[in-house]
N, C-alpha and C positions, 0 to 999 in steps of 0.2 A: 086255577089250572093243579092238576095234581102233582105234576113234574116240578113246580114250585114251593110244594109245601116242606117246611122243616121236618127233619126225620129225627133230629135229635132234641132233647130238652136244651141243651147248650144253644144249638141253632134258632130255636123257638125265642129263648130268651134274649140272645142277641138282635134279633130282627124286632123284638117289641121296644126294647131300650133304643135301639137306632130311630125308631120313628115317634118317639115321645117326646114332647116337648119339655122345657125345663121347669114348667109349671105342674104338669103331669106328673114327672118324677118327683118333684117335691111333694106332691099331694102322696103320692104312693110310699114314698119314703117316711112321710110323718104319720103315717098311719099305723096303729098298734097291729102287730102281727095277728091277733084273735080278732080283729076287725077287718079283714081282708075280703070277707064275704060281702061286703058293701060293694066290692068290683065284680060281682056275680056278673050283671046286667050290664056293664059295659065293656070293660076289658076282658071279662069272661067269655062275653057273647062275641066279641071279636076274635079272641083266640078260636073259639069252638067252631067259627063260620069260616074266617080266613085262612087256618090252618088246617081245615078238613076234617076236624074231629067228628063232625056230624054226617061227613062224607066219604069215609073211607080211607083216611090216614091212618092206616094200620102200623106203621113204623112209629109214629108218634105216640100214637096209642100204647104201642107195646113197650116203648121208652118210660113213658108214665107209669106203667103197671109193675115194671120191674123195680121202682122205687119204694115199692110196698114191703113191708115187713116179713108176710106169710102169704101162703096160696091163697087162702080166701081172699083178702085185700087185693092180690094181683088179679085176681079171675075179676072181682068187681070193678077193678080199675080199670081193666082191659074192655069192657064194656060199658063206661059211663064216662061221655064226654065232658059232663059237668065237673066230676070229679077229676078229670085229666086237666080241664081247663083251670080247675082251683089251684091245683099243684103248680101250674105252670106262674100262675099268678104269684103263688108262695116264692118261687124259685128267683122270679123278676124282683120281688120286694127284697129278697136276702140279697141280690146281685147289688141292689140299688145302695142297701144299707152298708156293705162291706167296704165300700170306696170312700 
């Protein structure tokens, strides 16, 4: 449901962490940052499908694009659900490793 999609990166990260088991959190936490791509087809797919990145969640796509450094990157991010979900995975990883 579109009305239940997260609109912000923080909301998306909170929702993901709230649904993860301790084993899943431990697995993500122990992964090196440069190896997060291995979550593209599991957690990344979940994010793209459940949070509407493939289906019109413009608010979350815009939030992800605003995280980029320049106009070219922002435009690229705004139109690529894979890049946006990868960014959200990175933010989940960061949050888990701060605690």
